[in-house]
PDB file of N, H, CA, C and O in Angstrom:
ATOM      1  N   MET A   1      53.611 111.873 212.471  1.00  0.00           N
ATOM      2  CA  MET A   1      53.683 113.471 212.482  1.00  0.00           C
ATOM      3  C   MET A   1      52.121 113.423 211.943  1.00  0.00           C
ATOM      4  O   MET A   1      51.642 114.535 211.726  1.00  0.00           O
ATOM      5  N   SER A   2      51.513 112.620 211.768  1.00  0.00           N
ATOM      6  H   SER A   2      51.903 111.716 211.944  1.00  0.00           H
ATOM      7  CA  SER A   2      50.020 113.315 210.665  1.00  0.00           C
ATOM      8  C   SER A   2      49.066 113.291 212.357  1.00  0.00           C
ATOM      9  O   SER A   2      47.929 113.746 212.235  1.00  0.00           O
ATOM     10  N   ASP A   3      49.360 112.917 213.523  1.00  0.00           N
ATOM     11  H   ASP A   3      50.283 112.547 213.622  1.00  0.00           H
ATOM     12  CA  ASP A   3      48.770 112.476 214.360  1.00  0.00           C
ATOM     13  C   ASP A   3      48.063 114.243 215.690  1.00  0.00           C
ATOM     14  O   ASP A   3      47.090 114.740 216.258  1.00  0.00           O
ATOM     15  N   LYS A   4      49.652 114.393 215.388  1.00  0.00           N
ATOM     16  H   LYS A   4      50.442 113.990 214.927  1.00  0.00           H
ATOM     17  CA  LYS A   4      49.900 115.486 216.119  1.00  0.00           C
ATOM     18  C   LYS A   4      49.238 116.498 216.399  1.00  0.00           C
ATOM     19  O   LYS A   4      48.888 116.826 215.265  1.00  0.00           O
ATOM     20  N   LYS A   5      48.681 117.449 217.259  1.00  0.00           N
ATOM     21  H   LYS A   5      48.965 117.183 218.180  1.00  0.00           H
ATOM     22  CA  LYS A   5      48.230 119.151 216.750  1.00  0.00           C
ATOM     23  C   LYS A   5      49.160 120.134 216.607  1.00  0.00           C
ATOM     24  O   LYS A   5      50.183 120.583 217.125  1.00  0.00           O
ATOM     25  N   ILE A   6      48.335 120.305 215.618  1.00  0.00           N
ATOM     26  H   ILE A   6      47.504 119.940 215.198  1.00  0.00           H
ATOM     27  CA  ILE A   6      49.554 122.162 216.019  1.00  0.00           C
ATOM     28  C   ILE A   6      48.277 123.057 216.752  1.00  0.00           C
ATOM     29  O   ILE A   6      47.054 122.924 216.775  1.00  0.00           O
ATOM     30  N   LYS A   7      49.199 123.991 217.309  1.00  0.00           N
ATOM     31  H   LYS A   7      50.193 124.100 217.291  1.00  0.00           H
ATOM     32  CA  LYS A   7      47.893 125.756 216.927  1.00  0.00           C
ATOM     33  C   LYS A   7      48.895 126.673 216.792  1.00  0.00           C
ATOM     34  O   LYS A   7      49.964 126.989 217.314  1.00  0.00           O
ATOM     35  N   ILE A   8      48.229 126.959 215.980  1.00  0.00           N
ATOM     36  H   ILE A   8      47.360 126.703 215.555  1.00  0.00           H
ATOM     37  CA  ILE A   8      47.922 128.559 214.797  1.00  0.00           C
ATOM     38  C   ILE A   8      48.051 129.990 215.238  1.00  0.00           C
ATOM     39  O   ILE A   8      47.152 130.083 216.074  1.00  0.00           O
ATOM     40  N   LYS A   9      48.484 130.843 215.183  1.00  0.00           N
ATOM     41  H   LYS A   9      49.214 130.768 214.504  1.00  0.00           H
ATOM     42  CA  LYS A   9      48.025 132.002 215.728  1.00  0.00           C
ATOM     43  C   LYS A   9      48.274 132.878 214.572  1.00  0.00           C
ATOM     44  O   LYS A   9      49.324 132.936 213.934  1.00  0.00           O
ATOM     45  N   GLN A  10      47.434 133.405 214.414  1.00  0.00           N
ATOM     46  H   GLN A  10      46.581 133.357 214.933  1.00  0.00           H
ATOM     47  CA  GLN A  10      47.657 134.956 213.318  1.00  0.00           C
ATOM     48  C   GLN A  10      48.372 136.125 215.151  1.00  0.00           C
ATOM     49  O   GLN A  10      48.280 136.253 216.372  1.00  0.00           O
ATOM     50  N   VAL A  11      49.180 136.743 213.558  1.00  0.00           N
ATOM     51  H   VAL A  11      49.255 136.639 212.566  1.00  0.00           H
ATOM     52  CA  VAL A  11      49.838 137.139 214.714  1.00  0.00           C
ATOM     53  C   VAL A  11      50.197 138.322 213.698  1.00  0.00           C
ATOM     54  O   VAL A  11      50.802 139.217 214.289  1.00  0.00           O
ATOM     55  N   LYS A  12      49.975 138.612 212.184  1.00  0.00           N
ATOM     56  H   LYS A  12      49.484 137.886 211.704  1.00  0.00           H
ATOM     57  CA  LYS A  12      49.720 139.895 211.590  1.00  0.00           C
ATOM     58  C   LYS A  12      48.530 140.170 211.113  1.00  0.00           C
ATOM     59  O   LYS A  12      47.666 139.301 211.004  1.00  0.00           O
ATOM     60  N   SER A  13      48.355 141.382 210.784  1.00  0.00           N
ATOM     61  H   SER A  13      49.058 142.088 210.874  1.00  0.00           H
ATOM     62  CA  SER A  13      46.986 141.415 210.022  1.00  0.00           C
ATOM     63  C   SER A  13      46.998 141.275 208.372  1.00  0.00           C
ATOM     64  O   SER A  13      47.922 141.449 207.578  1.00  0.00           O
ATOM     65  N   THR A  14      45.378 140.829 208.124  1.00  0.00           N
ATOM     66  H   THR A  14      44.627 140.688 208.769  1.00  0.00           H
ATOM     67  CA  THR A  14      45.847 140.261 206.736  1.00  0.00           C
ATOM     68  C   THR A  14      45.729 142.081 205.305  1.00  0.00           C
ATOM     69  O   THR A  14      45.312 141.993 204.150  1.00  0.00           O
ATOM     70  N   ILE A  15      46.012 142.823 205.684  1.00  0.00           N
ATOM     71  H   ILE A  15      46.351 142.893 206.622  1.00  0.00           H
ATOM     72  CA  ILE A  15      45.764 143.912 205.040  1.00  0.00           C
ATOM     73  C   ILE A  15      46.985 144.531 203.983  1.00  0.00           C
ATOM     74  O   ILE A  15      47.082 145.753 204.095  1.00  0.00           O
ATOM     75  N   GLY A  16      47.798 144.009 203.123  1.00  0.00           N
ATOM     76  H   GLY A  16      47.719 143.016 203.032  1.00  0.00           H
ATOM     77  CA  GLY A  16      47.854 144.638 202.623  1.00  0.00           C
ATOM     78  C   GLY A  16      48.814 142.991 202.602  1.00  0.00           C
ATOM     79  O   GLY A  16      50.045 143.004 202.643  1.00  0.00           O
ATOM     80  N   ALA A  17      48.377 142.275 202.565  1.00  0.00           N
ATOM     81  H   ALA A  17      47.377 142.264 202.531  1.00  0.00           H
ATOM     82  CA  ALA A  17      47.915 140.372 201.682  1.00  0.00           C
ATOM     83  C   ALA A  17      47.920 140.258 200.479  1.00  0.00           C
ATOM     84  O   ALA A  17      46.872 140.608 199.938  1.00  0.00           O
ATOM     85  N   SER A  18      49.021 139.753 199.580  1.00  0.00           N
ATOM     86  H   SER A  18      49.873 139.468 200.020  1.00  0.00           H
ATOM     87  CA  SER A  18      48.020 139.291 198.585  1.00  0.00           C
ATOM     88  C   SER A  18      47.066 138.315 198.232  1.00  0.00           C
ATOM     89  O   SER A  18      47.489 137.190 197.963  1.00  0.00           O
ATOM     90  N   GLU A  19      45.797 138.550 198.180  1.00  0.00           N
ATOM     91  H   GLU A  19      45.453 139.464 198.398  1.00  0.00           H
ATOM     92  CA  GLU A  19      44.751 137.649 197.235  1.00  0.00           C
ATOM     93  C   GLU A  19      45.202 136.248 197.904  1.00  0.00           C
ATOM     94  O   GLU A  19      44.645 135.668 198.837  1.00  0.00           O
ATOM     95  N   SER A  20      46.065 135.953 197.366  1.00  0.00           N
ATOM     96  H   SER A  20      46.517 136.424 196.609  1.00  0.00           H
ATOM     97  CA  SER A  20      46.687 134.064 197.495  1.00  0.00           C
ATOM     98  C   SER A  20      46.794 134.618 199.422  1.00  0.00           C
ATOM     99  O   SER A  20      45.809 134.637 200.160  1.00  0.00           O
ATOM    100  N   GLN A  21      47.701 134.866 199.696  1.00  0.00           N
ATOM    101  H   GLN A  21      48.501 134.852 199.096  1.00  0.00           H
ATOM    102  CA  GLN A  21      47.819 134.891 201.474  1.00  0.00           C
ATOM    103  C   GLN A  21      46.087 134.802 202.106  1.00  0.00           C
ATOM    104  O   GLN A  21      45.624 133.703 202.409  1.00  0.00           O
ATOM    105  N   ILE A  22      45.540 135.642 202.197  1.00  0.00           N
ATOM    106  H   ILE A  22      45.916 136.535 201.950  1.00  0.00           H
ATOM    107  CA  ILE A  22      44.613 135.717 202.374  1.00  0.00           C
ATOM    108  C   ILE A  22      44.084 135.386 202.625  1.00  0.00           C
ATOM    109  O   ILE A  22      43.826 135.403 203.829  1.00  0.00           O
ATOM    110  N   LYS A  23      42.984 134.382 201.248  1.00  0.00           N
ATOM    111  H   LYS A  23      43.194 134.368 200.270  1.00  0.00           H
ATOM    112  CA  LYS A  23      43.122 133.070 201.112  1.00  0.00           C
ATOM    113  C   LYS A  23      43.023 131.892 201.991  1.00  0.00           C
ATOM    114  O   LYS A  23      42.161 131.169 202.491  1.00  0.00           O
ATOM    115  N   VAL A  24      44.290 132.030 201.952  1.00  0.00           N
ATOM    116  H   VAL A  24      44.990 132.617 201.546  1.00  0.00           H
ATOM    117  CA  VAL A  24      45.261 130.988 202.906  1.00  0.00           C
ATOM    118  C   VAL A  24      44.208 131.114 204.398  1.00  0.00           C
ATOM    119  O   VAL A  24      43.237 130.435 204.732  1.00  0.00           O
ATOM    120  N   VAL A  25      44.936 132.368 205.122  1.00  0.00           N
ATOM    121  H   VAL A  25      45.724 132.920 204.850  1.00  0.00           H
ATOM    122  CA  VAL A  25      44.684 132.291 206.566  1.00  0.00           C
ATOM    123  C   VAL A  25      43.613 132.362 206.340  1.00  0.00           C
ATOM    124  O   VAL A  25      43.289 132.524 207.517  1.00  0.00           O
ATOM    125  N   ARG A  26      42.661 132.388 205.809  1.00  0.00           N
ATOM    126  H   ARG A  26      42.925 132.257 204.853  1.00  0.00           H
ATOM    127  CA  ARG A  26      41.487 132.194 205.573  1.00  0.00           C
ATOM    128  C   ARG A  26      41.123 130.692 206.373  1.00  0.00           C
ATOM    129  O   ARG A  26      40.787 130.171 207.437  1.00  0.00           O
ATOM    130  N   ALA A  27      41.487 130.461 204.923  1.00  0.00           N
ATOM    131  H   ALA A  27      41.760 130.884 204.059  1.00  0.00           H
ATOM    132  CA  ALA A  27      41.465 128.329 204.657  1.00  0.00           C
ATOM    133  C   ALA A  27      41.850 127.884 206.067  1.00  0.00           C
ATOM    134  O   ALA A  27      41.126 127.231 206.818  1.00  0.00           O
ATOM    135  N   LEU A  28      42.825 128.230 206.272  1.00  0.00           N
ATOM    136  H   LEU A  28      43.413 128.760 205.662  1.00  0.00           H
ATOM    137  CA  LEU A  28      43.465 127.656 208.193  1.00  0.00           C
ATOM    138  C   LEU A  28      42.489 128.365 209.819  1.00  0.00           C
ATOM    139  O   LEU A  28      42.923 128.384 210.970  1.00  0.00           O
ATOM    140  N   GLY A  29      41.388 128.765 209.415  1.00  0.00           N
ATOM    141  H   GLY A  29      41.035 128.749 208.480  1.00  0.00           H
ATOM    142  CA  GLY A  29      41.042 128.971 210.407  1.00  0.00           C
ATOM    143  C   GLY A  29      40.193 130.579 210.497  1.00  0.00           C
ATOM    144  O   GLY A  29      39.017 130.919 210.633  1.00  0.00           O
ATOM    145  N   LEU A  30      41.507 131.298 210.339  1.00  0.00           N
ATOM    146  H   LEU A  30      42.462 131.022 210.229  1.00  0.00           H
ATOM    147  CA  LEU A  30      41.682 132.614 211.135  1.00  0.00           C
ATOM    148  C   LEU A  30      41.230 133.131 210.671  1.00  0.00           C
ATOM    149  O   LEU A  30      41.298 133.032 209.446  1.00  0.00           O
ATOM    150  N   LYS A  31      40.465 134.028 211.233  1.00  0.00           N
ATOM    151  H   LYS A  31      40.410 134.109 212.228  1.00  0.00           H
ATOM    152  CA  LYS A  31      39.184 135.381 210.691  1.00  0.00           C
ATOM    153  C   LYS A  31      39.742 136.822 211.557  1.00  0.00           C
ATOM    154  O   LYS A  31      39.274 137.959 211.488  1.00  0.00           O
ATOM    155  N   LYS A  32      40.854 136.341 212.343  1.00  0.00           N
ATOM    156  H   LYS A  32      41.233 135.417 212.398  1.00  0.00           H
ATOM    157  CA  LYS A  32      41.809 138.141 212.878  1.00  0.00           C
ATOM    158  C   LYS A  32      43.036 138.167 213.790  1.00  0.00           C
ATOM    159  O   LYS A  32      43.662 137.170 214.149  1.00  0.00           O
ATOM    160  N   LYS A  33      43.145 138.694 213.926  1.00  0.00           N
ATOM    161  H   LYS A  33      42.637 139.505 213.634  1.00  0.00           H
ATOM    162  CA  LYS A  33      44.777 138.632 214.678  1.00  0.00           C
ATOM    163  C   LYS A  33      44.454 138.200 216.098  1.00  0.00           C
ATOM    164  O   LYS A  33      43.424 138.543 216.678  1.00  0.00           O
ATOM    165  N   ASP A  34      45.436 137.394 216.646  1.00  0.00           N
ATOM    166  H   ASP A  34      46.273 137.115 216.175  1.00  0.00           H
ATOM    167  CA  ASP A  34      46.023 137.179 217.584  1.00  0.00           C
ATOM    168  C   ASP A  34      44.892 135.580 218.030  1.00  0.00           C
ATOM    169  O   ASP A  34      45.115 135.000 219.093  1.00  0.00           O
ATOM    170  N   GLN A  35      43.744 135.063 217.061  1.00  0.00           N
ATOM    171  H   GLN A  35      43.563 135.534 216.197  1.00  0.00           H
ATOM    172  CA  GLN A  35      43.421 134.304 216.838  1.00  0.00           C
ATOM    173  C   GLN A  35      43.944 132.840 216.733  1.00  0.00           C
ATOM    174  O   GLN A  35      44.691 132.798 215.756  1.00  0.00           O
ATOM    175  N   VAL A  36      43.859 131.605 217.345  1.00  0.00           N
ATOM    176  H   VAL A  36      43.252 131.639 218.139  1.00  0.00           H
ATOM    177  CA  VAL A  36      44.488 130.595 217.441  1.00  0.00           C
ATOM    178  C   VAL A  36      43.412 129.610 217.172  1.00  0.00           C
ATOM    179  O   VAL A  36      42.287 129.593 217.672  1.00  0.00           O
ATOM    180  N   VAL A  37      44.091 128.530 216.026  1.00  0.00           N
ATOM    181  H   VAL A  37      45.005 128.544 215.620  1.00  0.00           H
ATOM    182  CA  VAL A  37      43.099 127.846 215.514  1.00  0.00           C
ATOM    183  C   VAL A  37      44.076 125.787 216.069  1.00  0.00           C
ATOM    184  O   VAL A  37      45.295 125.682 215.931  1.00  0.00           O
ATOM    185  N   GLU A  38      43.458 124.891 216.458  1.00  0.00           N
ATOM    186  H   GLU A  38      42.468 124.977 216.570  1.00  0.00           H
ATOM    187  CA  GLU A  38      44.075 124.086 216.007  1.00  0.00           C
ATOM    188  C   GLU A  38      43.533 122.774 215.162  1.00  0.00           C
ATOM    189  O   GLU A  38      42.328 122.542 215.073  1.00  0.00           O
ATOM    190  N   HIS A  39      44.349 122.095 214.666  1.00  0.00           N
ATOM    191  H   HIS A  39      45.328 122.283 214.738  1.00  0.00           H
ATOM    192  CA  HIS A  39      45.039 121.499 213.244  1.00  0.00           C
ATOM    193  C   HIS A  39      45.658 120.011 213.692  1.00  0.00           C
ATOM    194  O   HIS A  39      45.893 119.764 214.875  1.00  0.00           O
ATOM    195  N   LEU A  40      45.786 119.492 213.116  1.00  0.00           N
ATOM    196  H   LEU A  40      45.595 119.692 212.155  1.00  0.00           H
ATOM    197  CA  LEU A  40      46.453 118.646 212.639  1.00  0.00           C
ATOM    198  C   LEU A  40      47.687 118.837 211.634  1.00  0.00           C
ATOM    199  O   LEU A  40      47.614 119.340 210.513  1.00  0.00           O
ATOM    200  N   ALA A  41      49.263 118.146 212.493  1.00  0.00           N
ATOM    201  H   ALA A  41      49.322 117.737 213.404  1.00  0.00           H
ATOM    202  CA  ALA A  41      49.895 118.427 211.506  1.00  0.00           C
ATOM    203  C   ALA A  41      50.036 117.008 210.422  1.00  0.00           C
ATOM    204  O   ALA A  41      50.201 115.799 210.582  1.00  0.00           O
ATOM    205  N   SER A  42      49.814 118.217 208.915  1.00  0.00           N
ATOM    206  H   SER A  42      49.680 119.199 208.785  1.00  0.00           H
ATOM    207  CA  SER A  42      49.640 117.440 207.789  1.00  0.00           C
ATOM    208  C   SER A  42      50.553 117.847 207.397  1.00  0.00           C
ATOM    209  O   SER A  42      51.388 118.348 208.150  1.00  0.00           O
ATOM    210  N   ALA A  43      50.698 117.786 206.255  1.00  0.00           N
ATOM    211  H   ALA A  43      50.020 117.379 205.643  1.00  0.00           H
ATOM    212  CA  ALA A  43      51.619 118.002 205.034  1.00  0.00           C
ATOM    213  C   ALA A  43      50.833 119.521 204.498  1.00  0.00           C
ATOM    214  O   ALA A  43      51.155 120.700 204.640  1.00  0.00           O
ATOM    215  N   THR A  44      50.125 119.112 204.091  1.00  0.00           N
ATOM    216  H   THR A  44      49.864 118.153 203.975  1.00  0.00           H
ATOM    217  CA  THR A  44      48.166 120.492 203.174  1.00  0.00           C
ATOM    218  C   THR A  44      48.738 121.352 204.313  1.00  0.00           C
ATOM    219  O   THR A  44      49.845 121.589 203.830  1.00  0.00           O
ATOM    220  N   ILE A  45      48.724 121.971 205.488  1.00  0.00           N
ATOM    221  H   ILE A  45      47.824 121.778 205.880  1.00  0.00           H
ATOM    222  CA  ILE A  45      48.054 121.989 206.281  1.00  0.00           C
ATOM    223  C   ILE A  45      49.763 122.452 206.956  1.00  0.00           C
ATOM    224  O   ILE A  45      49.693 123.402 207.736  1.00  0.00           O
ATOM    225  N   MET A  46      51.026 121.964 206.763  1.00  0.00           N
ATOM    226  H   MET A  46      51.083 121.192 206.129  1.00  0.00           H
ATOM    227  CA  MET A  46      52.259 122.689 207.417  1.00  0.00           C
ATOM    228  C   MET A  46      52.426 123.715 205.755  1.00  0.00           C
ATOM    229  O   MET A  46      53.067 124.702 205.393  1.00  0.00           O
ATOM    230  N   GLY A  47      51.720 123.038 205.318  1.00  0.00           N
ATOM    231  H   GLY A  47      51.199 122.237 205.612  1.00  0.00           H
ATOM    232  CA  GLY A  47      52.864 124.373 203.832  1.00  0.00           C
ATOM    233  C   GLY A  47      51.717 124.856 203.696  1.00  0.00           C
ATOM    234  O   GLY A  47      51.731 124.726 202.472  1.00  0.00           O
ATOM    235  N   MET A  48      50.470 125.420 203.943  1.00  0.00           N
ATOM    236  H   MET A  48      50.458 125.526 204.937  1.00  0.00           H
ATOM    237  CA  MET A  48      49.461 126.246 204.644  1.00  0.00           C
ATOM    238  C   MET A  48      50.078 127.778 205.022  1.00  0.00           C
ATOM    239  O   MET A  48      49.719 128.912 204.705  1.00  0.00           O
ATOM    240  N   VAL A  49      51.529 127.089 206.115  1.00  0.00           N
ATOM    241  H   VAL A  49      51.821 126.167 206.373  1.00  0.00           H
ATOM    242  CA  VAL A  49      50.999 127.631 207.845  1.00  0.00           C
ATOM    243  C   VAL A  49      53.286 128.042 206.803  1.00  0.00           C
ATOM    244  O   VAL A  49      53.890 129.051 207.166  1.00  0.00           O
ATOM    245  N   ASN A  50      53.923 127.115 205.776  1.00  0.00           N
ATOM    246  H   ASN A  50      53.433 126.294 205.481  1.00  0.00           H
ATOM    247  CA  ASN A  50      54.876 127.967 205.489  1.00  0.00           C
ATOM    248  C   ASN A  50      54.397 129.471 203.953  1.00  0.00           C
ATOM    249  O   ASN A  50      55.159 130.415 203.745  1.00  0.00           O
ATOM    250  N   LYS A  51      53.717 129.370 203.550  1.00  0.00           N
ATOM    251  H   LYS A  51      53.097 128.603 203.719  1.00  0.00           H
ATOM    252  CA  LYS A  51      52.763 129.806 202.667  1.00  0.00           C
ATOM    253  C   LYS A  51      52.655 131.731 203.152  1.00  0.00           C
ATOM    254  O   LYS A  51      53.030 132.821 202.721  1.00  0.00           O
ATOM    255  N   VAL A  52      51.897 131.154 204.285  1.00  0.00           N
ATOM    256  H   VAL A  52      51.592 130.268 204.635  1.00  0.00           H
ATOM    257  CA  VAL A  52      52.055 132.914 204.790  1.00  0.00           C
ATOM    258  C   VAL A  52      52.836 132.877 206.676  1.00  0.00           C
ATOM    259  O   VAL A  52      52.720 133.654 207.624  1.00  0.00           O
ATOM    260  N   SER A  53      53.625 131.522 206.481  1.00  0.00           N
ATOM    261  H   SER A  53      53.719 130.891 205.711  1.00  0.00           H
ATOM    262  CA  SER A  53      54.896 132.664 207.575  1.00  0.00           C
ATOM    263  C   SER A  53      55.127 133.684 208.044  1.00  0.00           C
ATOM    264  O   SER A  53      55.912 133.664 208.991  1.00  0.00           O
ATOM    265  N   HIS A  54      54.526 135.104 207.581  1.00  0.00           N
ATOM    266  H   HIS A  54      53.887 135.120 206.811  1.00  0.00           H
ATOM    267  CA  HIS A  54      55.118 135.978 208.764  1.00  0.00           C
ATOM    268  C   HIS A  54      53.665 136.404 208.682  1.00  0.00           C
ATOM    269  O   HIS A  54      53.824 137.521 208.189  1.00  0.00           O
ATOM    270  N   LEU A  55      52.932 136.327 208.766  1.00  0.00           N
ATOM    271  H   LEU A  55      52.802 135.420 209.166  1.00  0.00           H
ATOM    272  CA  LEU A  55      51.409 136.705 209.014  1.00  0.00           C
ATOM    273  C   LEU A  55      51.249 135.354 210.724  1.00  0.00           C
ATOM    274  O   LEU A  55      50.872 135.740 211.831  1.00  0.00           O
ATOM    275  N   VAL A  56      51.656 133.875 210.394  1.00  0.00           N
ATOM    276  H   VAL A  56      51.962 133.561 209.495  1.00  0.00           H
ATOM    277  CA  VAL A  56      50.897 133.417 211.507  1.00  0.00           C
ATOM    278  C   VAL A  56      52.081 132.921 212.394  1.00  0.00           C
ATOM    279  O   VAL A  56      53.074 133.634 212.253  1.00  0.00           O
ATOM    280  N   GLN A  57      52.226 131.978 213.193  1.00  0.00           N
ATOM    281  H   GLN A  57      51.419 131.399 213.308  1.00  0.00           H
ATOM    282  CA  GLN A  57      53.304 131.316 214.432  1.00  0.00           C
ATOM    283  C   GLN A  57      52.772 130.153 214.771  1.00  0.00           C
ATOM    284  O   GLN A  57      51.544 130.067 214.770  1.00  0.00           O
ATOM    285  N   ILE A  58      53.620 128.952 215.149  1.00  0.00           N
ATOM    286  H   ILE A  58      54.617 129.022 215.150  1.00  0.00           H
ATOM    287  CA  ILE A  58      53.144 127.764 215.681  1.00  0.00           C
ATOM    288  C   ILE A  58      53.460 127.527 217.001  1.00  0.00           C
ATOM    289  O   ILE A  58      54.457 126.848 217.246  1.00  0.00           O
ATOM    290  N   VAL A  59      52.527 128.139 218.233  1.00  0.00           N
ATOM    291  H   VAL A  59      51.718 128.691 218.034  1.00  0.00           H
ATOM    292  CA  VAL A  59      52.647 127.403 218.976  1.00  0.00           C
ATOM    293  C   VAL A  59      52.343 126.634 220.081  1.00  0.00           C
ATOM    294  O   VAL A  59      51.578 125.749 219.699  1.00  0.00           O
ATOM    295  N   ASP A  60      52.562 126.535 221.246  1.00  0.00           N
ATOM    296  H   ASP A  60      53.184 127.254 221.556  1.00  0.00           H
ATOM    297  CA  ASP A  60      52.873 125.709 221.923  1.00  0.00           C
ATOM    298  C   ASP A  60      52.018 125.036 222.463  1.00  0.00           C
ATOM    299  O   ASP A  60      52.339 124.117 223.216  1.00  0.00           O
TER     300      ASP A  60
END
């Protein structure tokens, strides 16, 4: 799983999100809605995605 790359897309704005959720989205490298970034599917990245799962989604 560590060698697999995933694409993460921000699907909702961070307006109204808590400060910690905004920091997680920024740490993933996302700045705007509909932006897509690519990361290795590590436990750390997957935990970050789970924390803000209502703001982001994994795309193919």
